[in-house]
C-alpha positions as CSV (number, residue, x, y, z in Angstrom):
1,X,59.4,61.6,197.8
2,X,59.6,62.5,201.5
3,X,63.5,62.0,201.7
4,X,64.0,64.4,199.0
5,X,61.8,67.0,200.3
6,X,63.8,66.7,203.9
7,X,67.2,66.8,202.0
8,X,65.9,69.9,200.0
9,X,64.9,71.4,203.2
10,X,68.0,71.0,204.9
11,X,70.2,71.5,202.2
12,X,71.0,75.4,202.9
13,X,72.2,74.6,206.4
14,X,74.3,71.6,205.0
15,X,75.9,73.8,202.3
16,X,77.1,76.3,204.8
17,X,78.7,73.5,206.8
18,X,80.4,72.4,203.8
19,X,82.4,74.2,201.2
20,X,79.9,77.1,200.7
21,X,82.1,78.8,198.2
22,X,82.6,75.8,196.0
23,X,80.1,76.2,193.2
24,X,81.7,74.5,189.9
25,X,78.3,75.1,188.1
26,X,78.8,78.8,188.4
27,X,82.7,79.0,188.5
28,X,84.1,76.2,186.0
29,X,87.9,76.8,187.1
30,X,86.5,75.4,190.4
31,X,85.7,71.8,188.7
32,X,88.4,69.2,189.4
33,X,86.8,66.3,187.2
34,X,88.6,65.8,183.8
35,X,87.2,67.7,180.5
36,X,84.5,65.6,178.6
37,X,86.4,64.3,175.2
38,X,83.5,63.5,172.4
39,X,86.1,61.3,170.6
40,X,85.9,58.8,173.6
41,X,82.7,57.9,172.7
42,X,82.3,55.0,170.6
43,X,79.4,53.3,168.8
44,X,77.8,50.5,170.9
45,X,78.5,47.9,167.8
46,X,81.9,48.4,168.9
47,X,81.9,48.2,172.6
48,X,79.5,45.6,173.4
49,X,78.0,42.2,172.0
50,X,74.2,42.7,171.1
51,X,73.5,39.5,172.7
52,X,74.8,40.9,176.2
53,X,71.9,43.8,175.9
54,X,69.0,41.8,175.6
55,X,67.1,42.6,178.6
56,X,63.6,41.5,177.8
57,X,64.0,38.6,180.4
58,X,65.2,40.8,182.8
59,X,62.3,43.2,182.5
60,X,60.0,40.3,182.8
61,X,61.7,39.2,186.0
62,X,61.4,42.3,187.9
63,X,57.9,42.8,187.1
64,X,57.2,38.8,188.4
65,X,59.3,40.1,191.6
66,X,57.2,43.3,192.0
67,X,53.8,41.3,191.8
68,X,55.0,38.7,194.3
69,X,56.1,41.6,196.5
70,X,52.7,43.5,196.3
71,X,52.4,47.0,196.0
72,X,55.0,49.1,197.9
73,X,54.5,52.4,196.5
74,X,51.0,52.2,197.7
75,X,52.2,52.3,201.3
76,X,53.7,56.0,201.0
């Protein structure tokens, strides 16, 4: 959280040095990304195998790793 606060406080100075007039969220003509095409989105069943998506064991492993390493958030 402290890194986010630090980045926010320095944003105006950073932006003044890095393309200050580039604001594609206000001026869409500045956007250089390709346009979103909803037709490119396919159902998950067409693109992946359901067995690959089963992450139950991964979640358990992550929990065990966090338990073993201690509570890192308490230090902040």
